[in-house]
N, C-alpha and C positions, 0 to 999 in steps of 0.2 A: 871388780870388787868393791876395794872400795872401803866406806866405813859402813854396809850395808848393814849386817846385824845389830849395830848401834842405833844408826837414825830408823831402820826400819820397823822399832819394834818400839814404845815407850816402856821401857826398863826402871824396875822400883826393885829394891831387894827382894819383895814379898815374889812376887813376878819371876824374878830368877831365882830364888830357890824352890819357886814350886815348879819348876821351869824341868831347872837339873834334876828333884825328883821324881818328875813324871816321866820327862823322857828319856830315863836312863844311859845319860852320857856316858861312852868311855871316859878316861880321867886326863886322852888328850884333848877330848874335846871341852871336858868340865874347864881346863888350862886355858884355851883358844876361846870360850866364851866371855870367862872373866878378863880377860886380857884384855879382847875387845869391847867388853862393857865397861868395864870399872879402871883398866890401867892405859895412860893415855901414851906411856913412853912404848909402853908394848902394842900398839896397837895395828903397825905395819905386817906384812906380810911378812917381808924380810927376817924385822926385830923378833917376831914369833916363831919360825924356824930355825934360828939361831940357838935363842933360849930356850929351846925346847929340842932343839939337837932333833933335827927332822928336814927333810923337803921343802921346799915353797909349796911343790903340788902332792903335799901330806896336810900341809896348813889348809891350802885349797878344800881340797875333799871333806877335810873336819867342816871347815864353815858351811858346803856344801849337805854335808850331812843335817848338820846343826842347822841348817833352812828349814829340811824337809822334814825332820823332826816334830818342829816349829809348826809347819805346815799344817800336818796329819795329828797333833794335836788343838788348833785350831780348828780344824773341822767337826773334832767330838767337842770339844766346849768351848765354844764360842766365847760363851760369858766369862769364860777364864780367860782365855787367852784371847789379846786382841786383833785383829787381822790386819796380817805385817803391809806395811804399804810396799808394794811393787817400784820396783827401779825402772828404767828403760834398757837396761841390759838384759831385762831377762823374759 
């Protein structure tokens, strides 16, 4: 999964805040997204699983959920949410 969320979307504070509001993220999803986008020392899956006291698979599931929610919102509001750059592993 690498740095998928951060590298696939050109995040700005405005886009980040609108996405968090529109996507109706869980508290864990908000923490994971924030860590992936803004905090360099917590961006690894292992680091987040330790900091948030959840398993690595839970973090991976959160990342997949965030990705799905972003893609859904992009389809609804293509002018508001830029297209996500696809990786080779998707």
